[in-house]
N, CA, C and O atoms as a GROMACS GRO file, in nm:
protein
  472
    1MET      N    1  11.939   8.865   9.734
    1MET     CA    2  11.990   8.792   9.619
    1MET      C    3  11.946   8.863   9.491
    1MET      O    4  11.832   8.908   9.480
    2ASP      N    5  12.036   8.871   9.396
    2ASP     CA    6  11.992   8.933   9.273
    2ASP      C    7  11.928   8.830   9.182
    2ASP      O    8  11.941   8.709   9.203
    3ARG      N    9  11.859   8.878   9.083
    3ARG     CA   10  11.778   8.794   8.995
    3ARG      C   11  11.861   8.686   8.926
    3ARG      O   12  11.816   8.572   8.913
    4LYS      N   13  11.980   8.720   8.884
    4LYS     CA   14  12.066   8.625   8.813
    4LYS      C   15  12.100   8.504   8.902
    4LYS      O   16  12.097   8.390   8.856
    5ILE      N   17  12.133   8.530   9.027
    5ILE     CA   18  12.167   8.422   9.120
    5ILE      C   19  12.046   8.334   9.148
    5ILE      O   20  12.056   8.212   9.151
    6ILE      N   21  11.930   8.398   9.168
    6ILE     CA   22  11.807   8.322   9.192
    6ILE      C   23  11.778   8.232   9.073
    6ILE      O   24  11.748   8.114   9.090
    7GLU      N   25  11.789   8.287   8.954
    7GLU     CA   26  11.761   8.209   8.834
    7GLU      C   27  11.860   8.094   8.819
    7GLU      O   28  11.821   7.982   8.784
    8GLU      N   29  11.987   8.119   8.844
    8GLU     CA   30  12.088   8.012   8.836
    8GLU      C   31  12.059   7.902   8.937
    8GLU      O   32  12.067   7.783   8.904
    9ASN      N   33  12.024   7.940   9.058
    9ASN     CA   34  11.994   7.839   9.161
    9ASN      C   35  11.874   7.753   9.121
    9ASN      O   36  11.878   7.631   9.134
   10LEU      N   37  11.768   7.818   9.072
   10LEU     CA   38  11.649   7.743   9.032
   10LEU      C   39  11.676   7.658   8.908
   10LEU      O   40  11.630   7.545   8.899
   11THR      N   41  11.752   7.714   8.815
   11THR     CA   42  11.785   7.639   8.695
   11THR      C   43  11.866   7.514   8.731
   11THR      O   44  11.840   7.406   8.678
   12ASN      N   45  11.962   7.529   8.820
   12ASN     CA   46  12.040   7.414   8.864
   12ASN      C   47  11.953   7.310   8.934
   12ASN      O   48  11.975   7.190   8.919
   13SER      N   49  11.855   7.354   9.009
   13SER     CA   50  11.765   7.262   9.079
   13SER      C   51  11.677   7.184   8.983
   13SER      O   52  11.640   7.070   9.010
   14ILE      N   53  11.644   7.247   8.873
   14ILE     CA   54  11.549   7.186   8.779
   14ILE      C   55  11.621   7.119   8.662
   14ILE      O   56  11.557   7.055   8.578
   15LYS      N   57  11.750   7.132   8.656
   15LYS     CA   58  11.830   7.082   8.543
   15LYS      C   59  11.788   6.942   8.504
   15LYS      O   60  11.770   6.853   8.588
   16GLU      N   61  11.772   6.924   8.375
   16GLU     CA   62  11.734   6.796   8.316
   16GLU      C   63  11.603   6.745   8.375
   16GLU      O   64  11.583   6.624   8.391
   17HIS      N   65  11.515   6.834   8.406
   17HIS     CA   66  11.380   6.802   8.454
   17HIS      C   67  11.381   6.723   8.584
   17HIS      O   68  11.285   6.650   8.613
   18SER      N   69  11.483   6.736   8.661
   18SER     CA   70  11.492   6.667   8.789
   18SER      C   71  11.457   6.766   8.899
   18SER      O   72  11.534   6.857   8.929
   19ILE      N   73  11.342   6.749   8.959
   19ILE     CA   74  11.294   6.841   9.060
   19ILE      C   75  11.325   6.782   9.197
   19ILE      O   76  11.294   6.665   9.221
   20PRO      N   77  11.384   6.858   9.287
   20PRO     CA   78  11.418   6.803   9.418
   20PRO      C   79  11.295   6.758   9.497
   20PRO      O   80  11.190   6.821   9.490
   21ASP      N   81  11.310   6.648   9.570
   21ASP     CA   82  11.201   6.599   9.654
   21ASP      C   83  11.163   6.704   9.757
   21ASP      O   84  11.248   6.779   9.805
   22GLY      N   85  11.035   6.710   9.790
   22GLY     CA   86  10.988   6.803   9.890
   22GLY      C   87  10.961   6.942   9.834
   22GLY      O   88  10.911   7.029   9.905
   23PHE      N   89  10.993   6.962   9.709
   23PHE     CA   90  10.975   7.094   9.649
   23PHE      C   91  10.836   7.109   9.588
   23PHE      O   92  10.780   7.219   9.586
   24ILE      N   93  10.782   7.001   9.539
   24ILE     CA   94  10.657   7.006   9.464
   24ILE      C   95  10.539   6.979   9.555
   24ILE      O   96  10.538   6.883   9.632
   25LYS      N   97  10.439   7.066   9.545
   25LYS     CA   98  10.317   7.051   9.623
   25LYS      C   99  10.214   6.975   9.541
   25LYS      O  100  10.220   6.973   9.418
   26VAL      N  101  10.121   6.914   9.609
   26VAL     CA  102  10.014   6.842   9.541
   26VAL      C  103   9.877   6.894   9.585
   26VAL      O  104   9.776   6.827   9.561
   27THR      N  105   9.872   7.008   9.647
   27THR     CA  106   9.745   7.067   9.686
   27THR      C  107   9.719   7.189   9.600
   27THR      O  108   9.803   7.228   9.519
   28ASP      N  109   9.603   7.250   9.618
   28ASP     CA  110   9.570   7.363   9.534
   28ASP      C  111   9.619   7.497   9.590
   28ASP      O  112   9.591   7.601   9.531
   29ASN      N  113   9.690   7.495   9.700
   29ASN     CA  114   9.744   7.620   9.754
   29ASN      C  115   9.891   7.632   9.716
   29ASN      O  116   9.970   7.543   9.749
   30PRO      N  117   9.929   7.741   9.648
   30PRO     CA  118  10.068   7.756   9.610
   30PRO      C  119  10.159   7.770   9.732
   30PRO      O  120  10.114   7.806   9.841
   31VAL      N  121  10.287   7.742   9.711
   31VAL     CA  122  10.386   7.758   9.817
   31VAL      C  123  10.389   7.905   9.857
   31VAL      O  124  10.405   7.992   9.772
   32SER      N  125  10.375   7.932   9.986
   32SER     CA  126  10.368   8.071  10.031
   32SER      C  127  10.506   8.135  10.044
   32SER      O  128  10.515   8.257  10.049
   33GLY      N  129  10.612   8.056  10.050
   33GLY     CA  130  10.744   8.111  10.070
   33GLY      C  131  10.812   8.161   9.944
   33GLY      O  132  10.923   8.214   9.950
   34LEU      N  133  10.748   8.145   9.829
   34LEU     CA  134  10.809   8.189   9.704
   34LEU      C  135  10.781   8.336   9.679
   34LEU      O  136  10.669   8.383   9.698
   35SER      N  137  10.883   8.408   9.638
   35SER     CA  138  10.865   8.548   9.600
   35SER      C  139  10.804   8.553   9.460
   35SER      O  140  10.804   8.454   9.388
   36SER      N  141  10.752   8.668   9.424
   36SER     CA  142  10.696   8.686   9.290
   36SER      C  143  10.801   8.657   9.183
   36SER      O  144  10.772   8.598   9.079
   37GLU      N  145  10.921   8.701   9.211
   37GLU     CA  146  11.031   8.680   9.117
   37GLU      C  147  11.061   8.531   9.100
   37GLU      O  148  11.082   8.484   8.988
   38GLN      N  149  11.061   8.457   9.209
   38GLN     CA  150  11.085   8.313   9.201
   38GLN      C  151  10.973   8.244   9.124
   38GLN      O  152  10.999   8.153   9.045
   39LYS      N  153  10.850   8.287   9.147
   39LYS     CA  154  10.736   8.229   9.074
   39LYS      C  155  10.750   8.253   8.925
   39LYS      O  156  10.723   8.163   8.845
   40VAL      N  157  10.790   8.374   8.887
   40VAL     CA  158  10.807   8.405   8.746
   40VAL      C  159  10.912   8.314   8.683
   40VAL      O  160  10.892   8.260   8.575
   41ILE      N  161  11.024   8.297   8.752
   41ILE     CA  162  11.132   8.212   8.701
   41ILE      C  163  11.085   8.068   8.688
   41ILE      O  164  11.110   8.003   8.586
   42LEU      N  165  11.018   8.019   8.791
   42LEU     CA  166  10.966   7.881   8.786
   42LEU      C  167  10.863   7.863   8.676
   42LEU      O  168  10.864   7.763   8.605
   43ASN      N  169  10.773   7.960   8.661
   43ASN     CA  170  10.670   7.949   8.558
   43ASN      C  171  10.731   7.952   8.418
   43ASN      O  172  10.683   7.882   8.329
   44ARG      N  173  10.834   8.031   8.399
   44ARG     CA  174  10.903   8.031   8.270
   44ARG      C  175  10.964   7.894   8.242
   44ARG      O  176  10.954   7.841   8.132
   45ARG      N  177  11.027   7.838   8.343
   45ARG     CA  178  11.087   7.706   8.328
   45ARG      C  179  10.978   7.603   8.298
   45ARG      O  180  10.995   7.517   8.212
   46ALA      N  181  10.867   7.611   8.368
   46ALA     CA  182  10.756   7.518   8.345
   46ALA      C  183  10.700   7.535   8.204
   46ALA      O  184  10.664   7.436   8.140
   47ASN      N  185  10.692   7.658   8.157
   47ASN     CA  186  10.644   7.681   8.021
   47ASN      C  187  10.737   7.614   7.918
   47ASN      O  188  10.691   7.556   7.820
   48GLU      N  189  10.866   7.624   7.942
   48GLU     CA  190  10.963   7.557   7.854
   48GLU      C  191  10.941   7.406   7.856
   48GLU      O  192  10.940   7.341   7.752
   49MET      N  193  10.922   7.352   7.977
   49MET     CA  194  10.899   7.208   7.991
   49MET      C  195  10.772   7.168   7.917
   49MET      O  196  10.769   7.070   7.843
   50PHE      N  197  10.666   7.245   7.937
   50PHE     CA  198  10.538   7.216   7.874
   50PHE      C  199  10.554   7.216   7.722
   50PHE      O  200  10.507   7.124   7.654
   51ASN      N  201  10.620   7.319   7.670
   51ASN     CA  202  10.637   7.330   7.526
   51ASN      C  203  10.722   7.219   7.467
   51ASN      O  204  10.710   7.187   7.349
   52LYS      N  205  10.809   7.159   7.548
   52LYS     CA  206  10.892   7.046   7.504
   52LYS      C  207  10.821   6.913   7.526
   52LYS      O  208  10.877   6.808   7.495
   53GLY      N  209  10.701   6.916   7.580
   53GLY     CA  210  10.625   6.794   7.600
   53GLY      C  211  10.640   6.731   7.737
   53GLY      O  212  10.587   6.622   7.760
   54ASN      N  213  10.710   6.796   7.827
   54ASN     CA  214  10.726   6.744   7.963
   54ASN      C  215  10.611   6.799   8.049
   54ASN      O  216  10.631   6.884   8.135
   55ILE      N  217  10.494   6.748   8.024
   55ILE     CA  218  10.371   6.800   8.083
   55ILE      C  219  10.367   6.778   8.234
   55ILE      O  220  10.325   6.867   8.308
   56GLU      N  221  10.409   6.660   8.279
   56GLU     CA  222  10.399   6.628   8.422
   56GLU      C  223  10.484   6.719   8.509
   56GLU      O  224  10.435   6.769   8.611
   57ASP      N  225  10.609   6.742   8.472
   57ASP     CA  226  10.691   6.831   8.554
   57ASP      C  227  10.640   6.974   8.548
   57ASP      O  228  10.642   7.046   8.648
   58ALA      N  229  10.593   7.016   8.430
   58ALA     CA  230  10.536   7.150   8.418
   58ALA      C  231  10.414   7.162   8.509
   58ALA      O  232  10.397   7.263   8.579
   59ARG      N  233  10.328   7.060   8.509
   59ARG     CA  234  10.208   7.061   8.594
   59ARG      C  235  10.246   7.075   8.740
   59ARG      O  236  10.184   7.151   8.814
   60ARG      N  237  10.347   7.002   8.781
   60ARG     CA  238  10.388   7.005   8.921
   60ARG      C  239  10.438   7.145   8.960
   60ARG      O  240  10.410   7.193   9.070
   61ILE      N  241  10.511   7.208   8.872
   61ILE     CA  242  10.558   7.344   8.902
   61ILE      C  243  10.441   7.441   8.903
   61ILE      O  244  10.435   7.528   8.991
   62TYR      N  245  10.349   7.428   8.808
   62TYR     CA  246  10.232   7.517   8.806
   62TYR      C  247  10.153   7.504   8.936
   62TYR      O  248  10.102   7.604   8.988
   63ILE      N  249  10.142   7.383   8.988
   63ILE     CA  250  10.072   7.364   9.116
   63ILE      C  251  10.150   7.434   9.227
   63ILE      O  252  10.091   7.500   9.312
   64THR      N  253  10.280   7.418   9.225
   64THR     CA  254  10.365   7.479   9.327
   64THR      C  255  10.351   7.630   9.330
   64THR      O  256  10.344   7.691   9.437
   65THR      N  257  10.347   7.690   9.212
   65THR     CA  258  10.341   7.836   9.204
   65THR      C  259  10.198   7.889   9.203
   65THR      O  260  10.176   8.009   9.220
   66GLY      N  261  10.101   7.801   9.183
   66GLY     CA  262   9.962   7.845   9.177
   66GLY      C  263   9.929   7.916   9.046
   66GLY      O  264   9.842   8.002   9.043
   67TYR      N  265   9.999   7.881   8.939
   67TYR     CA  266   9.984   7.948   8.810
   67TYR      C  267   9.863   7.891   8.736
   67TYR      O  268   9.872   7.786   8.672
   68SER      N  269   9.751   7.960   8.745
   68SER     CA  270   9.626   7.907   8.691
   68SER      C  271   9.625   7.897   8.539
   68SER      O  272   9.567   7.804   8.485
   69ASP      N  273   9.688   7.989   8.469
   69ASP     CA  274   9.692   7.980   8.323
   69ASP      C  275   9.767   7.854   8.279
   69ASP      O  276   9.725   7.785   8.186
   70GLY      N  277   9.877   7.824   8.347
   70GLY     CA  278   9.952   7.704   8.315
   70GLY      C  279   9.871   7.579   8.344
   70GLY      O  280   9.872   7.484   8.265
   71LEU      N  281   9.801   7.578   8.457
   71LEU     CA  282   9.718   7.462   8.491
   71LEU      C  283   9.604   7.444   8.392
   71LEU      O  284   9.566   7.332   8.360
   72THR      N  285   9.550   7.554   8.344
   72THR     CA  286   9.445   7.547   8.242
   72THR      C  287   9.501   7.487   8.114
   72THR      O  288   9.435   7.405   8.049
   73ARG      N  289   9.621   7.526   8.075
   73ARG     CA  290   9.684   7.468   7.957
   73ARG      C  291   9.707   7.318   7.975
   73ARG      O  292   9.688   7.240   7.882
   74VAL      N  293   9.748   7.279   8.095
   74VAL     CA  294   9.765   7.136   8.125
   74VAL      C  295   9.631   7.065   8.112
   74VAL      O  296   9.622   6.957   8.054
   75GLY      N  297   9.526   7.125   8.167
   75GLY     CA  298   9.392   7.067   8.155
   75GLY      C  299   9.350   7.052   8.009
   75GLY      O  300   9.294   6.950   7.971
   76ASN      N  301   9.377   7.153   7.930
   76ASN     CA  302   9.345   7.146   7.787
   76ASN      C  303   9.421   7.032   7.719
   76ASN      O  304   9.367   6.961   7.634
   77TYR      N  305   9.547   7.017   7.757
   77TYR     CA  306   9.629   6.908   7.702
   77TYR      C  307   9.565   6.773   7.735
   77TYR      O  308   9.546   6.690   7.647
   78TYR      N  309   9.532   6.752   7.863
   78TYR     CA  310   9.472   6.626   7.903
   78TYR      C  311   9.339   6.602   7.831
   78TYR      O  312   9.310   6.490   7.788
   79LEU      N  313   9.260   6.706   7.819
   79LEU     CA  314   9.132   6.692   7.751
   79LEU      C  315   9.153   6.651   7.606
   79LEU      O  316   9.078   6.569   7.553
   80SER      N  317   9.254   6.707   7.541
   80SER     CA  318   9.283   6.671   7.402
   80SER      C  319   9.328   6.526   7.390
   80SER      O  320   9.317   6.466   7.282
   81LYS      N  321   9.378   6.469   7.498
   81LYS     CA  322   9.422   6.329   7.501
   81LYS      C  323   9.314   6.238   7.558
   81LYS      O  324   9.339   6.122   7.587
   82HIS      N  325   9.193   6.292   7.575
   82HIS     CA  326   9.077   6.218   7.627
   82HIS      C  327   9.100   6.166   7.768
   82HIS      O  328   9.056   6.056   7.803
   83GLN      N  329   9.169   6.245   7.848
   83GLN     CA  330   9.192   6.212   7.990
   83GLN      C  331   9.114   6.313   8.074
   83GLN      O  332   9.172   6.402   8.137
   84SER      N  333   8.983   6.297   8.073
   84SER     CA  334   8.894   6.395   8.134
   84SER      C  335   8.915   6.414   8.284
   84SER      O  336   8.907   6.527   8.333
   85LEU      N  337   8.942   6.307   8.356
   85LEU     CA  338   8.958   6.322   8.501
   85LEU      C  339   9.086   6.400   8.534
   85LEU      O  340   9.086   6.481   8.627
   86LYS      N  341   9.194   6.375   8.460
   86LYS     CA  342   9.315   6.453   8.482
   86LYS      C  343   9.291   6.599   8.444
   86LYS      O  344   9.338   6.690   8.512
   87ALA      N  345   9.217   6.620   8.336
   87ALA     CA  346   9.184   6.756   8.295
   87ALA      C  347   9.102   6.825   8.402
   87ALA      O  348   9.125   6.942   8.434
   88LEU      N  349   9.004   6.753   8.457
   88LEU     CA  350   8.919   6.810   8.562
   88LEU      C  351   9.002   6.851   8.683
   88LEU      O  352   8.980   6.958   8.740
   89LYS      N  353   9.097   6.768   8.722
   89LYS     CA  354   9.182   6.803   8.836
   89LYS      C  355   9.261   6.929   8.807
   89LYS      O  356   9.270   7.017   8.893
   90ALA      N  357   9.318   6.939   8.688
   90ALA     CA  358   9.396   7.059   8.652
   90ALA      C  359   9.308   7.182   8.651
   90ALA      O  360   9.347   7.288   8.702
   91TYR      N  361   9.188   7.171   8.593
   91TYR     CA  362   9.096   7.286   8.590
   91TYR      C  363   9.053   7.326   8.731
   91TYR      O  364   9.043   7.445   8.762
   92THR      N  365   9.030   7.227   8.816
   92THR     CA  366   8.989   7.256   8.953
   92THR      C  367   9.101   7.328   9.028
   92THR      O  368   9.076   7.425   9.099
   93LEU      N  369   9.225   7.280   9.013
   93LEU     CA  370   9.338   7.346   9.076
   93LEU      C  371   9.359   7.487   9.023
   93LEU      O  372   9.407   7.575   9.095
   94ALA      N  373   9.321   7.508   8.897
   94ALA     CA  374   9.334   7.641   8.836
   94ALA      C  375   9.216   7.731   8.873
   94ALA      O  376   9.214   7.849   8.838
   95HIS      N  377   9.119   7.676   8.944
   95HIS     CA  378   8.996   7.748   8.977
   95HIS      C  379   8.924   7.794   8.850
   95HIS      O  380   8.866   7.903   8.846
   96ASN      N  381   8.929   7.710   8.748
   96ASN     CA  382   8.867   7.740   8.619
   96ASN      C  383   8.732   7.668   8.614
   96ASN      O  384   8.721   7.557   8.562
   97LYS      N  385   8.632   7.733   8.668
   97LYS     CA  386   8.499   7.672   8.679
   97LYS      C  387   8.433   7.651   8.544
   97LYS      O  388   8.357   7.556   8.526
   98ARG      N  389   8.462   7.738   8.449
   98ARG     CA  390   8.399   7.728   8.317
   98ARG      C  391   8.439   7.597   8.249
   98ARG      O  392   8.353   7.524   8.198
   99GLU      N  393   8.569   7.567   8.247
   99GLU     CA  394   8.616   7.444   8.183
   99GLU      C  395   8.575   7.321   8.263
   99GLU      O  396   8.536   7.219   8.206
  100ALA      N  397   8.583   7.330   8.395
  100ALA     CA  398   8.548   7.216   8.480
  100ALA      C  399   8.399   7.182   8.468
  100ALA      O  400   8.361   7.065   8.471
  101SER      N  401   8.315   7.283   8.454
  101SER     CA  402   8.171   7.259   8.451
  101SER      C  403   8.130   7.171   8.333
  101SER      O  404   8.037   7.091   8.345
  102GLN      N  405   8.198   7.184   8.220
  102GLN     CA  406   8.165   7.099   8.105
  102GLN      C  407   8.195   6.953   8.135
  102GLN      O  408   8.119   6.864   8.095
  103ILE      N  409   8.303   6.928   8.203
  103ILE     CA  410   8.338   6.789   8.239
  103ILE      C  411   8.238   6.736   8.340
  103ILE      O  412   8.196   6.620   8.332
  104TYR      N  413   8.199   6.819   8.437
  104TYR     CA  414   8.097   6.777   8.534
  104TYR      C  415   7.967   6.743   8.462
  104TYR      O  416   7.901   6.645   8.497
  105GLU      N  417   7.929   6.822   8.364
  105GLU     CA  418   7.807   6.794   8.287
  105GLU      C  419   7.817   6.661   8.214
  105GLU      O  420   7.722   6.583   8.211
  106ASP      N  421   7.934   6.634   8.156
  106ASP     CA  422   7.954   6.507   8.086
  106ASP      C  423   7.945   6.389   8.182
  106ASP      O  424   7.886   6.286   8.150
  107ILE      N  425   8.002   6.405   8.300
  107ILE     CA  426   7.995   6.299   8.402
  107ILE      C  427   7.850   6.277   8.444
  107ILE      O  428   7.806   6.163   8.460
  108ALA      N  429   7.776   6.386   8.463
  108ALA     CA  430   7.635   6.376   8.502
  108ALA      C  431   7.554   6.304   8.395
  108ALA      O  432   7.464   6.226   8.427
  109LYS      N  433   7.584   6.329   8.268
  109LYS     CA  434   7.513   6.262   8.159
  109LYS      C  435   7.539   6.112   8.161
  109LYS      O  436   7.447   6.032   8.140
  110VAL      N  437   7.663   6.074   8.187
  110VAL     CA  438   7.697   5.932   8.193
  110VAL      C  439   7.624   5.866   8.309
  110VAL      O  440   7.567   5.758   8.293
  111ILE      N  441   7.625   5.930   8.424
  111ILE     CA  442   7.556   5.874   8.541
  111ILE      C  443   7.407   5.865   8.515
  111ILE      O  444   7.344   5.764   8.549
  112SER      N  445   7.350   5.967   8.456
  112SER     CA  446   7.207   5.967   8.425
  112SER      C  447   7.173   5.852   8.330
  112SER      O  448   7.072   5.784   8.348
  113THR      N  449   7.256   5.833   8.230
  113THR     CA  450   7.233   5.724   8.135
  113THR      C  451   7.239   5.590   8.205
  113THR      O  452   7.156   5.502   8.180
  114LEU      N  453   7.337   5.573   8.292
  114LEU     CA  454   7.349   5.447   8.365
  114LEU      C  455   7.230   5.423   8.458
  114LEU      O  456   7.184   5.310   8.472
  115LEU      N  457   7.181   5.528   8.521
  115LEU     CA  458   7.066   5.514   8.611
  115LEU      C  459   6.936   5.484   8.536
  115LEU      O  460   6.847   5.418   8.588
  116ASN      N  461   6.927   5.533   8.414
  116ASN     CA  462   6.804   5.516   8.336
  116ASN      C  463   6.802   5.385   8.258
  116ASN      O  464   6.699   5.352   8.198
  117GLU      N  465   6.912   5.311   8.256
  117GLU     CA  466   6.912   5.182   8.186
  117GLU      C  467   6.830   5.082   8.264
  117GLU      O  468   6.823   5.086   8.387
  118LYS      N  469   6.768   4.994   8.193
  118LYS     CA  470   6.685   4.894   8.258
  118LYS      C  471   6.746   4.759   8.251
  118LYS      O  472   6.689   4.663   8.301
   0.00000   0.00000   0.00000
């Protein structure tokens, strides 16, 4: 298949942010059947979605493709909205230990404070 046909097929599948059932993964391992070219096309589409504010569909595609930079951006978005647990999940899926470690430290501080209360 040439690139134009692949892109048209994927674009039609994602049209109006409607992702076909069974296409999106929810684990941290990307779909192994996608070619590099397909991943690039999907990641571009997800970037467009992200930039338009459709964070959830973009996140789902980033998980599918294993795109860690995109997942880190999603984590940053959640963190800016004070949704630390969602941010932590995105950072963990992105294998971004640096960003995740700060959230773990914050959680540990809260637990420590709760344990030290009398």
